[in-house]
N, CA and C atoms as a LAMMPS dump frame, in Angstrom:
ITEM: TIMESTEP
0
ITEM: NUMBER OF ATOMS
333
ITEM: BOX BOUNDS ff ff ff
-5.0000000000000000e+02 5.0000000000000000e+02
-5.0000000000000000e+02 5.0000000000000000e+02
-5.0000000000000000e+02 5.0000000000000000e+02
ITEM: ATOMS id mol type element x y z
1 1 1 N 109.571 52.266 271.019
2 1 2 C 111.011 52.85 272.181
3 1 3 C 112.167 53.192 271.467
4 2 1 N 112.662 54.147 271.801
5 2 2 C 114.022 54.581 271.34
6 2 3 C 114.776 54.172 272.369
7 3 1 N 116.14 54.689 271.715
8 3 2 C 117.2 54.291 272.829
9 3 3 C 117.171 55.112 273.92
10 4 1 N 116.842 56.415 274.513
11 4 2 C 116.834 57.134 275.809
12 4 3 C 115.885 55.963 276.478
13 5 1 N 114.806 55.602 275.757
14 5 2 C 113.437 55.057 276.943
15 5 3 C 113.928 53.383 276.926
16 6 1 N 114.727 53.157 276.325
17 6 2 C 114.978 51.665 276.394
18 6 3 C 116.243 51.713 277.422
19 7 1 N 117.185 52.682 277.273
20 7 2 C 118.48 52.796 278.525
21 7 3 C 117.529 53.157 280.06
22 8 1 N 116.698 54.285 279.738
23 8 2 C 115.707 54.402 281.077
24 8 3 C 115.15 52.86 281.691
25 9 1 N 114.391 52.442 280.883
26 9 2 C 113.922 50.989 281.427
27 9 3 C 114.707 50.355 281.686
28 10 1 N 115.634 49.72 281.163
29 10 2 C 116.631 48.942 281.779
30 10 3 C 117.295 49.427 283.246
31 11 1 N 117.73 50.556 283.083
32 11 2 C 118.336 51.319 284.271
33 11 3 C 117.385 51.055 285.484
34 12 1 N 116.115 51.435 285.38
35 12 2 C 115.379 51.635 286.183
36 12 3 C 114.46 50.231 286.64
37 13 1 N 114.717 49.06 285.856
38 13 2 C 114.067 47.668 286.082
39 13 3 C 115.326 46.508 286.553
40 14 1 N 116.319 47.201 286.453
41 14 2 C 117.397 45.972 286.852
42 14 3 C 118.379 46.865 287.922
43 15 1 N 119.452 45.734 288.091
44 15 2 C 120.782 46.432 288.501
45 15 3 C 121.806 46.275 288.381
46 16 1 N 121.598 46.102 286.812
47 16 2 C 122.858 45.839 285.979
48 16 3 C 123.631 46.73 285.789
49 17 1 N 123.242 48.103 285.747
50 17 2 C 124.072 49.239 285.371
51 17 3 C 124.9 49.335 286.652
52 18 1 N 124.31 49.543 287.883
53 18 2 C 125.552 49.462 288.916
54 18 3 C 126.409 48.208 288.824
55 19 1 N 125.91 47.266 288.412
56 19 2 C 126.791 46.058 288.815
57 19 3 C 127.857 46.256 287.475
58 20 1 N 127.889 46.544 286.494
59 20 2 C 128.612 46.438 285.651
60 20 3 C 129.648 47.769 285.933
61 21 1 N 128.952 48.703 286.31
62 21 2 C 129.917 49.864 286.786
63 21 3 C 130.841 49.624 288.114
64 22 1 N 130.432 48.882 288.799
65 22 2 C 130.993 48.379 290.152
66 22 3 C 132.469 47.387 289.138
67 23 1 N 131.925 46.601 288.204
68 23 2 C 133.175 45.6 287.934
69 23 3 C 133.988 46.583 286.945
70 24 1 N 133.002 47.385 286.398
71 24 2 C 134.507 48.053 285.241
72 24 3 C 135.104 49.289 286.139
73 25 1 N 134.53 49.641 286.846
74 25 2 C 135.518 50.589 287.594
75 25 3 C 136.819 49.505 288.622
76 26 1 N 136.258 48.294 289.275
77 26 2 C 137.419 47.853 289.402
78 26 3 C 138.511 47.417 288.542
79 27 1 N 138.199 46.622 287.441
80 27 2 C 138.674 46.643 286.284
81 27 3 C 140.241 47.686 286
82 28 1 N 139.546 48.765 285.967
83 28 2 C 139.805 49.877 285.371
84 28 3 C 141.218 50.694 286.565
85 29 1 N 140.589 50.418 287.829
86 29 2 C 141.662 50.597 288.594
87 29 3 C 142.967 49.473 288.781
88 30 1 N 142.756 48.355 288.751
89 30 2 C 143.527 47.896 288.665
90 30 3 C 144.463 47.627 287.398
91 31 1 N 144.048 47.948 286.145
92 31 2 C 144.617 48.493 285.012
93 31 3 C 145.437 49.697 285.492
94 32 1 N 145.093 50.622 286.059
95 32 2 C 145.697 52.207 286.479
96 32 3 C 146.563 51.818 287.414
97 33 1 N 146.679 50.99 288.531
98 33 2 C 147.51 50.382 289.012
99 33 3 C 148.816 49.787 288.343
100 34 1 N 148.833 49.348 287.516
101 34 2 C 149.849 48.949 286.57
102 34 3 C 150.71 50.025 285.755
103 35 1 N 150.104 51.139 285.615
104 35 2 C 150.8 52.328 285.18
105 35 3 C 151.673 52.614 285.604
106 36 1 N 152.638 53.472 284.922
107 36 2 C 153.73 54.441 285.655
108 36 3 C 152.8 55.923 286.231
109 37 1 N 153.612 56.046 287.567
110 37 2 C 153.232 57.155 288.109
111 37 3 C 152.922 58.43 286.938
112 38 1 N 153.281 58.926 286.261
113 38 2 C 152.98 59.853 285.542
114 38 3 C 152.022 59.398 284.662
115 39 1 N 151.235 58.55 284.18
116 39 2 C 150.689 57.951 283.086
117 39 3 C 149.766 57.603 284.2
118 40 1 N 149.232 57.271 285.395
119 40 2 C 147.948 57.319 285.999
120 40 3 C 146.715 58.427 285.911
121 41 1 N 145.853 57.43 285.677
122 41 2 C 144.643 58.38 285.253
123 41 3 C 143.552 58.615 286.651
124 42 1 N 143.338 60.181 287.268
125 42 2 C 142.682 60.208 288.28
126 42 3 C 141.248 59.386 288.107
127 43 1 N 140.724 59.776 289.383
128 43 2 C 139.461 58.961 289.634
129 43 3 C 138.466 59.45 288.902
130 44 1 N 138.47 60.82 288.323
131 44 2 C 137.255 61.317 287.655
132 44 3 C 137.26 60.849 285.966
133 45 1 N 138.589 60.286 285.75
134 45 2 C 138.879 59.361 284.568
135 45 3 C 138.191 58.534 284.514
136 46 1 N 139.068 57.378 285.428
137 46 2 C 138.045 56.091 285.537
138 46 3 C 136.425 55.917 285.906
139 47 1 N 136.036 57.054 286.31
140 47 2 C 134.589 57.063 286.282
141 47 3 C 133.805 56.987 284.839
142 48 1 N 134.891 58.7 284.187
143 48 2 C 134.211 58.484 282.855
144 48 3 C 134.152 57.132 282.036
145 49 1 N 135.764 56.845 282.09
146 49 2 C 135.56 55.332 281.34
147 49 3 C 134.849 54.344 281.666
148 50 1 N 134.564 54.031 282.641
149 50 2 C 133.491 53.198 283.155
150 50 3 C 132.416 53.455 282.465
151 51 1 N 132.103 54.771 282.459
152 51 2 C 130.529 55.288 281.856
153 51 3 C 130.28 54.786 280.603
154 52 1 N 131.389 55.575 280.044
155 52 2 C 131.611 54.978 278.414
156 52 3 C 131.558 53.591 277.903
157 53 1 N 132.189 52.89 278.995
158 53 2 C 132.131 51.362 278.777
159 53 3 C 130.517 50.439 278.899
160 54 1 N 129.678 51.041 280.346
161 54 2 C 128.109 51.343 280.236
162 54 3 C 127.627 51.654 279.19
163 55 1 N 127.895 52.671 278.378
164 55 2 C 127.175 53.016 277.37
165 55 3 C 127.459 51.894 276.18
166 56 1 N 128.318 51.651 275.668
167 56 2 C 128.783 50.922 274.481
168 56 3 C 127.97 49.532 275.239
169 57 1 N 127.745 48.989 276.361
170 57 2 C 127.248 47.83 276.665
171 57 3 C 125.89 47.726 276.317
172 58 1 N 124.949 48.86 276.78
173 58 2 C 123.45 49.037 277
174 58 3 C 123.438 49.764 275.532
175 59 1 N 124.081 50.058 274.303
176 59 2 C 123.69 50.343 273.313
177 59 3 C 123.85 49.087 272.219
178 60 1 N 125.03 48.163 272.421
179 60 2 C 124.639 47.089 272.25
180 60 3 C 123.695 45.94 272.326
181 61 1 N 123.035 46.156 273.404
182 61 2 C 121.716 45.292 274.187
183 61 3 C 120.583 46.26 273.53
184 62 1 N 120.555 47.03 273.328
185 62 2 C 119.343 48.19 272.562
186 62 3 C 119.349 47.596 270.666
187 63 1 N 120.676 47.801 270.397
188 63 2 C 120.594 47.009 269.093
189 63 3 C 120.43 45.561 268.965
190 64 1 N 120.481 44.739 269.662
191 64 2 C 119.983 43.519 269.722
192 64 3 C 118.848 43.477 270.148
193 65 1 N 118.187 44.088 271.176
194 65 2 C 116.612 43.763 271.155
195 65 3 C 115.491 44.404 269.996
196 66 1 N 116.251 45.603 269.593
197 66 2 C 116.026 46.404 268.43
198 66 3 C 115.689 45.471 267.265
199 67 1 N 116.765 44.564 266.642
200 67 2 C 116.874 43.722 265.723
201 67 3 C 115.721 42.505 265.937
202 68 1 N 115.955 42.267 267.083
203 68 2 C 114.733 40.924 267.622
204 68 3 C 113.315 41.483 267.326
205 69 1 N 113.071 42.727 267.704
206 69 2 C 111.629 42.91 267.162
207 69 3 C 111.602 43.399 265.562
208 70 1 N 112.363 44.219 265.001
209 70 2 C 112.413 43.767 263.661
210 70 3 C 112.121 42.691 263.006
211 71 1 N 112.761 41.737 263.241
212 71 2 C 112.395 40.298 262.709
213 71 3 C 111.493 39.737 263.402
214 72 1 N 110.61 39.886 264.504
215 72 2 C 109.912 39.06 265.084
216 72 3 C 108.464 39.191 263.92
217 73 1 N 107.876 37.942 264.177
218 73 2 C 106.874 37.347 263.189
219 73 3 C 105.423 37.698 263.704
220 74 1 N 104.562 38.468 263.091
221 74 2 C 103.262 38.733 263.487
222 74 3 C 103.173 40.124 264.308
223 75 1 N 104.007 40.574 263.886
224 75 2 C 104.402 42.366 265.086
225 75 3 C 103.267 43.071 264.373
226 76 1 N 102.72 44.001 265.28
227 76 2 C 101.711 44.636 264.871
228 76 3 C 101.785 46.167 264.328
229 77 1 N 101.16 46.6 263.677
230 77 2 C 100.981 48.032 263.207
231 77 3 C 100.687 48.891 264.702
232 78 1 N 101.629 49.786 264.835
233 78 2 C 101.513 50.704 265.954
234 78 3 C 100.864 51.984 265.711
235 79 1 N 99.877 52.054 266.248
236 79 2 C 98.853 53.506 265.762
237 79 3 C 99.432 54.779 267.107
238 80 1 N 100.108 54.011 267.956
239 80 2 C 100.975 55.452 268.502
240 80 3 C 102.186 55.087 269.808
241 81 1 N 102.818 55.83 269.674
242 81 2 C 104.163 55.669 270.372
243 81 3 C 104.14 54.85 271.626
244 82 1 N 102.819 54.773 272.518
245 82 2 C 102.518 54.283 273.456
246 82 3 C 102.451 52.67 273.358
247 83 1 N 101.555 52.513 271.973
248 83 2 C 101.844 50.918 271.587
249 83 3 C 102.934 50.448 271.612
250 84 1 N 103.818 50.99 270.789
251 84 2 C 105.16 50.776 270.454
252 84 3 C 105.963 50.305 271.929
253 85 1 N 106.123 51.306 272.51
254 85 2 C 106.673 51.083 273.821
255 85 3 C 106.497 50.137 274.66
256 86 1 N 104.691 49.281 274.768
257 86 2 C 104.023 48.362 275.08
258 86 3 C 104.502 47.09 274.707
259 87 1 N 104.833 47.184 273.206
260 87 2 C 105.453 46.094 272.318
261 87 3 C 106.664 45.602 272.924
262 88 1 N 107.723 46.659 273.101
263 88 2 C 109.094 46.236 273.203
264 88 3 C 108.823 45.871 274.924
265 89 1 N 107.991 46.348 275.9
266 89 2 C 108.279 45.78 277.313
267 89 3 C 107.873 44.483 277.07
268 90 1 N 106.614 44.061 276.227
269 90 2 C 106.119 42.879 276.075
270 90 3 C 107.111 41.952 275.371
271 91 1 N 107.777 42.266 274.808
272 91 2 C 108.459 41.501 273.94
273 91 3 C 109.94 41.154 274.699
274 92 1 N 110.185 42.366 275.531
275 92 2 C 111.5 41.818 276.427
276 92 3 C 111.296 41.258 277.572
277 93 1 N 109.736 41.31 278.018
278 93 2 C 109.512 40.244 278.911
279 93 3 C 109.198 38.683 278.342
280 94 1 N 108.242 38.566 277.277
281 94 2 C 108.397 37.234 276.581
282 94 3 C 110.102 36.764 276.691
283 95 1 N 110.841 37.267 275.987
284 95 2 C 112.115 36.672 275.916
285 95 3 C 113.179 36.955 277.479
286 96 1 N 112.66 37.21 278.64
287 96 2 C 113.264 37.254 279.571
288 96 3 C 114.56 37.896 279.531
289 97 1 N 114.372 39.15 279.197
290 97 2 C 115.481 39.971 278.368
291 97 3 C 116.103 40.717 279.698
292 98 1 N 115.216 41.212 280.427
293 98 2 C 116.089 42.009 281.773
294 98 3 C 116.984 41.082 282.476
295 99 1 N 116.216 39.787 282.695
296 99 2 C 116.769 38.83 283.67
297 99 3 C 118.114 38.299 283
298 100 1 N 118.267 37.574 281.43
299 100 2 C 118.922 37.457 280.74
300 100 3 C 120.285 38.751 281.078
301 101 1 N 119.817 39.68 280.752
302 101 2 C 121.028 40.712 280.683
303 101 3 C 121.45 40.83 281.487
304 102 1 N 121.006 41.127 282.931
305 102 2 C 121.436 40.723 284.266
306 102 3 C 122.31 40.024 284.724
307 103 1 N 121.491 38.491 284.353
308 103 2 C 122.572 37.612 284.594
309 103 3 C 124.281 37.539 283.46
310 104 1 N 123.836 38.108 282.481
311 104 2 C 125.086 38.443 281.802
312 104 3 C 125.873 39.238 282.623
313 105 1 N 125.785 40.562 283.015
314 105 2 C 126.586 41.513 283.777
315 105 3 C 126.612 40.622 284.983
316 106 1 N 126.201 39.974 285.781
317 106 2 C 126.437 39.151 286.844
318 106 3 C 127.763 38.186 286.654
319 107 1 N 127.511 37.305 285.357
320 107 2 C 129.065 36.448 284.658
321 107 3 C 130.044 37.125 284.355
322 108 1 N 129.648 38.607 283.913
323 108 2 C 130.704 39.153 282.835
324 108 3 C 132.189 39.379 283.932
325 109 1 N 133.455 39.229 283.101
326 109 2 C 134.546 39.027 283.896
327 109 3 C 135.25 40.324 282.626
328 110 1 N 135.865 41.251 283.191
329 110 2 C 136.884 41.904 282.573
330 110 3 C 138.186 41.261 282.238
331 111 1 N 139.083 41.539 281.209
332 111 2 C 140.503 40.79 281.321
333 111 3 C 141.237 42.252 280.562
């Protein structure tokens, strides 16, 4: 499973992205409110920065799962890309990755 497939799978199978972007936007708006008027960001910049934060978060999650799979014992040899994707999904299900990732987003606070 490559990064693009992983990201799509997480975004389609959890509510983590929406929750994260909501929290990040509130954080950035609060931060923006304390700026001097000339330094305030427009809404488009807030949205762009929140999306960058999501990109970093999902990228870190991909690296974490990728490392777990890399170090997994008894990992089979894949004969097709579909087998590899199925293995990733089964691995994530076994370790309840989607649930734990979403719970982590729910508990996340920006400071």
